[in-house]
C-alpha positions in Angstrom: -17.3 49.0 -35.7 -13.6 48.4 -35.5 -14.1 44.8 -34.3 -16.2 43.9 -37.3 -13.5 45.3 -39.6 -10.8 43.3 -37.8 -12.7 40.0 -37.5 -15.2 40.0 -40.4 -13.7 37.0 -42.1 -13.8 34.9 -38.9 -17.2 36.2 -37.8 -19.0 35.6 -41.2 -21.0 32.5 -40.9 -20.5 32.1 -37.2 -24.2 32.3 -36.5 -26.7 35.1 -35.8 -25.1 37.2 -38.5 -21.6 36.8 -37.0 -22.5 37.9 -33.5 -21.9 34.5 -32.0 -18.3 34.9 -32.8 -18.0 38.2 -31.1 -19.8 37.0 -27.9 -17.6 33.9 -27.6 -14.4 35.8 -28.5 -15.1 38.6 -26.0 -15.8 36.0 -23.3 -12.6 34.1 -24.0 -10.5 37.3 -24.2 -11.9 38.6 -20.9 -11.1 35.3 -19.2 -7.6 35.3 -20.5 -7.1 38.9 -19.4 -8.9 38.2 -16.1 -11.2 41.2 -16.5 -15.0 41.4 -16.3 -16.9 39.9 -19.2 -19.0 42.3 -21.2 -22.1 40.4 -20.0 -22.3 38.8 -16.6 -24.6 36.3 -14.9 -27.0 39.0 -13.9 -27.4 40.2 -17.5 -27.9 36.6 -18.6 -30.5 36.0 -16.0 -32.4 39.2 -17.0 -32.2 38.3 -20.7 -33.4 34.8 -20.0 -36.4 36.0 -18.0 -38.0 37.8 -21.0 -39.4 34.7 -22.6 -41.1 33.2 -19.5 -42.4 36.6 -18.4 -43.8 37.1 -21.9 -45.5 33.7 -21.7 -46.9 34.5 -18.3 -48.2 37.9 -19.7 -49.9 36.2 -22.6 -51.5 33.6 -20.4 -52.8 36.4 -18.2 -54.5 38.2 -21.0 -51.4 40.4 -21.8 -51.2 41.6 -18.2 -47.9 43.3 -17.2 -45.6 41.0 -15.2 -43.2 42.1 -12.5 -39.6 41.9 -13.7 -37.4 40.2 -11.1 -34.4 42.2 -9.8 -31.7 39.5 -9.8 -29.2 42.0 -8.4 -31.4 42.9 -5.4 -31.0 46.6 -6.1 -27.3 46.5 -6.8 -27.9 47.4 -10.4 -28.2 51.0 -9.3 -24.5 51.0 -8.3 -23.1 48.7 -11.0 -20.5 50.0 -13.3 -22.0 49.9 -16.8 -19.6 48.0 -19.2 -21.9 46.8 -21.9 -20.4 48.6 -24.9 -17.1 47.1 -26.0 -14.3 49.1 -27.4 -12.0 47.6 -30.0 -9.7 45.9 -27.4 -11.3 42.5 -27.8 
């Protein structure tokens, strides 16, 4: 990826195989440019729900658990901006 080629020296050793650098860097650059961050609060909430839902599933004999819709259905109309280009 172009970002890795550009920032490899800075990302190496930054934690999680260098990914911590890219997450923090993308957040800071998005704030500076006043654009949407690659991951928003809804993404963070969904990612954070995986562990407690897994624990609940295990406690219930591996029963499926309902995944909360933190967007209240708005995810169907959301613009998908997950993949970053090389602008960050």
